[in-house]
C-alpha positions in Angstrom: 22.4 45.1 17.4 20.5 43.0 14.9 21.3 45.4 12.1 25.0 45.1 13.0 24.8 41.3 13.0 23.0 41.3 9.6 25.7 43.6 8.2 28.4 41.3 9.3 26.7 38.3 7.8 26.2 40.2 4.5 29.9 41.1 4.5 30.9 37.6 5.2 28.7 36.3 2.3 30.1 38.9 0.0 33.6 38.0 0.9 32.9 34.3 0.3 31.3 34.9 -3.1 34.1 37.2 -4.2 36.8 34.7 -3.1 35.0 31.9 -4.9 35.0 33.9 -8.1 38.7 34.8 -8.0 41.5 33.2 -10.1 42.0 30.6 -7.5 38.8 29.0 -8.8 39.4 29.8 -12.4 41.1 26.5 -13.1 39.2 23.9 -15.1 38.9 20.1 -14.4 42.1 18.4 -15.5 41.4 15.4 -17.8 43.3 12.5 -16.4 43.9 14.4 -13.2 42.1 16.2 -10.3 38.8 18.1 -10.7 37.3 21.1 -9.0 35.2 20.1 -5.9 36.1 16.5 -6.6 34.4 14.2 -4.1 34.7 10.9 -5.9 37.6 9.0 -7.4 39.0 10.1 -10.7 37.3 8.5 -13.8 39.1 5.3 -14.6 40.9 4.9 -17.9 41.7 1.3 -17.3 39.5 -1.7 -16.3 41.4 -2.0 -13.0 40.6 1.7 -12.2 37.0 1.2 -13.1 36.8 -1.9 -10.9 38.3 0.2 -8.1 35.6 2.8 -8.6 32.9 0.2 -8.5 34.3 -1.3 -5.4 34.5 2.1 -3.7 30.8 2.6 -4.2 29.9 -1.0 -3.4 31.7 -0.9 0.0 30.3 2.6 0.7 26.8 1.4 0.1 27.2 -1.7 2.3 28.7 0.4 5.1 26.0 3.0 4.8 23.2 0.3 5.0 24.9 -1.3 8.1 25.3 2.2 9.7 21.6 3.1 9.1 20.3 -0.3 10.2 22.4 -0.6 13.4 21.9 3.0 14.6 18.3 3.0 13.5 17.5 0.0 15.6 19.5 1.4 18.5 17.9 4.8 18.5 14.4 3.4 17.9 14.9 1.1 20.9 16.2 3.9 23.1 13.3 6.2 22.2 10.5 3.6 22.2 11.5 1.9 25.4 12.6 4.9 27.4 12.0 5.0 31.2 9.9 8.2 31.0 7.0 6.4 29.3 6.9 3.6 31.9 9.2 0.9 30.4 11.4 -1.1 32.8 14.6 -2.8 31.8 14.4 -6.5 31.2 16.7 -9.1 32.8 17.8 -11.8 30.3 20.9 -13.4 28.9 22.2 -16.0 26.5 19.8 -15.9 23.5 20.9 -18.6 21.1 19.0 -17.1 18.2 20.6 -13.7 18.7 24.1 -15.2 19.0 23.6 -17.2 15.8 22.3 -14.1 14.0 25.1 -11.7 15.0 27.6 -14.4 14.0 26.1 -15.5 10.6 25.1 -12.1 9.3 28.5 -10.4 9.7 30.1 -13.5 8.2 27.9 -13.2 5.1 28.6 -9.5 4.9 32.4 -10.0 5.1 32.2 -12.7 2.3 30.2 -10.4 0.1 32.8 -7.7 0.6 35.9 -9.9 0.3 35.0 -11.8 -2.9 35.1 -8.8 -5.3 37.9 -7.1 -3.4 40.1 -10.2 -3.6 39.3 -10.5 -7.3 40.4 -6.9 -8.0 43.6 -7.2 -5.8 44.7 -10.5 -7.6 44.1 -8.8 -11.0 46.2 -5.8 -9.9 49.1 -8.1 -9.0 49.1 -10.1 -12.3 52.0 -8.4 -14.2 52.6 -11.4 -16.5 52.6 -11.2 -20.3 53.4 -7.5 -20.4 53.8 -5.8 -23.8 56.1 -3.2 -22.4 58.2 -3.2 -19.2 59.4 0.1 -17.7 61.5 0.7 -14.6 60.4 3.8 -12.6 63.1 5.0 -10.2 62.3 7.6 -7.6 64.9 10.2 -6.9 64.8 13.2 -4.6 62.9 14.8 -6.4 62.2 13.5 -9.9 61.5 10.2 -11.7 63.7 8.1 -14.0 62.1 5.9 -16.6 64.0 3.1 -18.2 62.4 1.1 -21.0 63.6 -2.4 -20.3 61.6 -4.7 -22.6 59.3 -4.2 -25.6 59.1 -1.4 -28.2 61.4 1.4 -27.2 63.8 -0.9 -25.3 66.9 1.1 -24.2 65.2 4.5 -24.0 65.9 6.3 -20.7 64.2 9.4 -19.5 64.6 11.7 -16.5 61.3 13.4 -15.7 61.2 16.6 -13.5 58.7 19.3 -12.6 58.5 21.9 -15.3 60.9 24.7 -14.2 58.3 27.4 -14.9 55.9 25.8 -12.4 58.6 25.6 -9.8 59.4 29.3 -10.2 55.7 30.1 -9.8 55.7 28.1 -6.6 58.9 29.8 -5.4 57.3 33.2 -6.1 54.2 32.5 -4.1 52.2 30.2 -6.3 51.2 32.8 -8.8 50.2 30.2 -11.3 47.4 28.5 -9.4 45.0 29.4 -12.2 46.8 26.9 -14.4 44.9 23.6 -14.8 48.0 21.4 -14.4 49.8 23.6 -11.8 52.7 21.5 -10.3 51.7 18.5 -12.4 53.5 19.5 -15.6 56.8 17.8 -16.3 59.6 18.3 -18.9 59.6 14.6 -20.1 56.4 12.5 -19.6 56.3 8.8 -19.4 55.0 7.8 -22.9 53.2 4.5 -23.5 51.0 3.0 -26.3 47.2 2.6 -25.9 45.7 -0.9 -25.3 49.0 -2.4 -24.3 49.8 -4.0 -21.0 52.5 -1.8 -19.4 54.4 -3.3 -16.5 55.9 -0.8 -14.1 58.9 -1.9 -12.0 59.4 0.5 -9.1 62.5 1.2 -7.0 64.2 4.2 -5.5 67.7 5.7 -5.4 67.5 7.3 -2.0 64.4 7.2 0.2 60.9 5.6 -0.2 58.8 7.1 -2.9 55.5 5.9 -4.4 54.5 5.7 -8.1 50.8 6.6 -8.3 48.4 7.6 -11.2 44.8 7.4 -9.8 43.0 7.4 -13.2 45.1 4.4 -14.3 44.5 2.5 -11.1 48.1 2.1 -10.1 49.9 2.9 -6.9 53.1 1.1 -5.9 55.8 2.0 -3.3 59.3 2.6 -4.7 61.8 1.3 -2.0 65.6 1.6 -2.2 67.2 -1.8 -2.6 63.9 -3.5 -3.5 62.1 -4.1 -6.8 58.3 -4.2 -6.9 55.9 -4.0 -9.8 52.4 -3.1 -10.9 50.7 -2.7 -14.3 48.1 -0.9 -16.3 46.4 -1.0 -19.7 45.1 2.4 -20.8 42.0 2.1 -22.9 42.1 5.6 -24.4 44.8 8.0 -25.5 45.4 11.1 -23.5 47.3 12.6 -20.6 47.0 11.1 -17.1 48.5 12.7 -14.0 49.7 11.5 -10.6 52.2 12.3 -7.9 54.6 10.6 -5.5 52.4 9.5 -2.7 55.0 8.7 0.0 56.4 11.6 2.0 59.9 11.7 0.7 61.4 15.0 1.8 61.0 18.8 1.5 60.2 18.7 -2.2 57.8 15.8 -2.1 55.2 18.0 -3.7 57.5 18.6 -6.7 57.4 14.9 -7.9 54.6 14.8 -10.4 54.0 11.9 -12.7 52.7 12.5 -16.2 51.7 9.5 -18.3 51.1 10.3 -22.0 49.2 7.5 -23.8 49.6 7.5 -27.6 48.2 5.5 -30.4 50.3 2.7 -31.8 51.4 4.8 -34.7 52.2 7.9 -32.7 54.1 5.8 -30.1 56.2 4.2 -32.8 57.1 7.6 -34.2 58.0 8.8 -30.6 60.2 5.8 -30.1 62.1 6.5 -33.4 62.7 10.1 -32.4 63.9 9.2 -28.9 66.2 6.5 -30.3 67.8 9.1 -32.6 68.3 11.4 -29.6 69.9 8.6 -27.6 72.2 7.8 -30.5 73.3 11.4 -30.6 74.0 11.4 -26.9 76.1 8.3 -27.0 79.3 10.2 -26.8 82.7 8.5 -26.7 83.9 9.0 -23.1 87.5 8.9 -24.4 86.8 12.0 -26.5 88.9 15.0 -25.5 86.8 18.2 -25.4 87.9 21.8 -25.8 86.7 24.2 -23.1 84.3 26.2 -25.3 82.7 23.0 -26.6 82.2 21.4 -23.1 80.9 24.7 -21.6 78.2 25.0 -24.3 77.2 21.4 -23.5 77.4 22.1 -19.7 75.1 25.1 -19.9 72.3 22.9 -21.4 72.8 20.2 -18.8 72.7 22.7 -16.0 69.5 24.3 -17.3 67.8 20.9 -17.6 68.8 19.4 -14.3 70.4 21.9 -11.8 68.8 25.3 -12.2 65.6 24.4 -10.3 67.6 24.1 -7.0 70.8 26.1 -7.6 69.1 28.9 -9.7 70.4 30.4 -12.9 72.6 32.7 -10.8 74.3 29.8 -9.0 73.3 31.4 -5.6 71.2 28.5 -4.3 68.8 29.4 -1.5 67.8 28.1 1.9 69.3 24.7 2.4 70.6 24.6 -1.2 74.2 25.6 -1.2 75.5 28.2 -3.7 77.7 27.0 -6.5 79.0 30.5 -7.2 82.1 30.8 -4.9 81.7 27.2 -3.6 84.9 25.7 -2.1 84.2 22.4 -3.8 83.7 23.9 -7.2 86.7 26.1 -6.9 88.9 23.3 -5.6 91.7 22.3 -8.1 90.9 18.6 -7.4 87.9 18.0 -9.7 87.5 14.5 -8.2 85.8 16.0 -5.2 83.0 17.5 -7.3 82.8 14.4 -9.4 82.3 12.4 -6.2 79.4 14.7 -5.2 77.6 14.3 -8.5 78.0 10.5 -8.6 77.1 9.9 -4.9 75.3 12.9 -3.6 75.9 14.4 -0.2 74.2 15.8 3.0 71.8 12.8 3.3 70.8 13.2 -0.3 69.8 16.9 0.0 72.1 17.0 -2.9 71.0 13.8 -4.8 73.3 11.6 -6.8 73.3 12.1 -10.6 74.6 8.8 -11.8 71.9 8.6 -14.4 73.6 11.3 -16.4 76.3 10.3 -18.9 80.0 10.7 -18.3 80.0 13.5 -20.8 77.1 15.4 -19.3 78.6 15.2 -15.8 82.0 16.4 -17.0 80.2 19.2 -19.0 78.2 20.5 -16.1 81.2 20.4 -13.7 83.3 22.3 -16.2 80.4 24.8 -16.6 80.1 25.5 -12.9 83.9 25.8 -12.6 83.9 28.5 -15.3 80.6 30.4 -14.8 79.5 33.3 -12.6 82.6 34.4 -10.5 84.1 30.9 -10.8 86.7 31.7 -13.5 89.0 28.7 -12.7 89.8 27.8 -16.3 89.5 24.1 -15.3 88.3 21.5 -17.8 87.0 18.1 -16.7 87.0 15.4 -19.3 84.5 12.5 -19.6 87.3 10.0 -19.0 87.8 11.4 -15.5 84.1 10.8 -14.7 84.2 7.3 -16.2 87.3 6.4 -14.1 85.5 7.6 -10.9 82.3 5.6 -11.3 
């Protein structure tokens, strides 16, 4: 019997050691993101984040001291004055000294906790005198970044989960040995080091939350409302966060990647992005040929649509197929334009107003002429512009 028990224990220990050494634990700590066996907050890359870390320990120590003191006195009293050693309960009430003590001491403790906490909260809310202002818009399920004021003004980015990581997840999370699994994006939010960055948050559909723990920022993004927060990164590097408000079935696929660059590298990045934007500033009145717009549409589809609708256009689960879709095959292109501009099915298909008129026309033309959808229909950017 005992030998059998020891064998079971040995087998269990062997299983645990084998499991702990598998690829699931082969990932390394992610700088600017989560770490293996992390019990504490992420190391702060801003003064606010460092202050939050200090407050965390300060509050924990105070609460621990109170816990030990209160329960220590309580258990000591119970044990020392127990009935079994002859003690009898006393009969008394209304001790002025005790009443003063248990009023004054908690008051002092609350003040000691409130002063540094209030200082940190007030500092977190001071978004004045920002060097760079960026609007972060939450979508189901991606982030849009618009550079509103400061160096890089006018740049607009859509940031989505890297498609390779999504495919890994869809195929059973076979990439869990990757350090930044489900945290990698196609276009990170790029900011300069040692500059005050104001983040204005809002949402296009449901409530999201913009959060990067190592930068000390977390702010809800609410449809129809504008809220703000800020950070000043003190070191270059990559910092990772996620949407921290349950926003739908792909809530886990809304990572946030903030890339902090030196002033010189940031200026170079801005120059490159502005050139890209200039190249994308298509004239919506331009008349495209079918081969031209299909080539453009294939790129737009790969960058924005393939994650849900798949390269085959077959969709899956709640995602409707585009191959053979009645809306796509309909001769009235206005119906498909309406879907892309406004979304449908309670935003299970989100709106794509952030795309240009040309990109929307291109991707609609692509879906109407790809897979088995050989309609020959061509949608021009002017039609999208008129429908906005």
